[in-house]
N, C-alpha and C positions, 0 to 999 in steps of 0.2 A: 372481888379477887383482882389483884393487880399482877400483870405480867411484867416482871422486871427484866431489863436488858442487862447483859453482862458488862462488867467494867472492861473497857478496852485497855489492852496493854501492848507494849512493844518490848520484847525480850524479857517479859516478866515485870516490867516497870509500868506504872500508870501512865497512860498517854493523854495528856491534857488537850493536845490539839485535836485528836480524834473525838474525844468527849465533847469538846467545845463545838466542833462541826456538827455533831449529832444534836446537841442542844439547839443550835441555830436552826437546823433542819426541822426539828419538832415544833419550834415556835412558828416557823413559816407555814408548816402544814396546819397548825392550829389556827393561824390567821386566815388561811384559805378556807378552812372548814367553817369558821365562824361567819365569814362573808357569805358562803353558800347557804348556810342555814338562815342567815338574816334575809337574804334576797328571796329565798323560798317562802319564809314566813310573811314577808311583805306582799308577795304575789298572791298569797292565800288570804289576805285581809287582816293579818295580825301585824299591823304597822308598828305598834309600840315594841313588842318583843323583837320583831325583825330589826328595828333600829338599834336595839340594845345589842344584838349579836354583831351588828356592823361596828358598833363602838368597841366591843370586845376584840374584834379583828384588828382594829386600829391600835388597841392597847398591846396586843401581841406583837404587832410590827414595831411599836415604840420600844417595847422590852427588848426585842431583837437588836435594834439599833443601839440601845444603851449597853447591852451586854457586849456587843461587838466593840463599841468605843472603849469600854472598860478593859476588855481583854487586850486590845491592840495598844492601849496606853501603857498597860503593865508590861507587855513584852518589849516595848521600845526602851523602857527604862533599864532593862537588864543588860 
């Protein structure tokens, strides 16, 4: 079961900026959580899985940077 968040609106219109900020926040939280799980796994002797979670954390951070770059490049051209 998935809990869906409501679409943010301003005066009934879709709010791209609020949704973008929420997306970035979720990616940052996902990266932090992946790092926490990775370090916990490594401390408990599961080095391979722990390292994979750290790599996932880095991938979330890279996705966050890419999305931010794309969004800011698009907004500057308008």
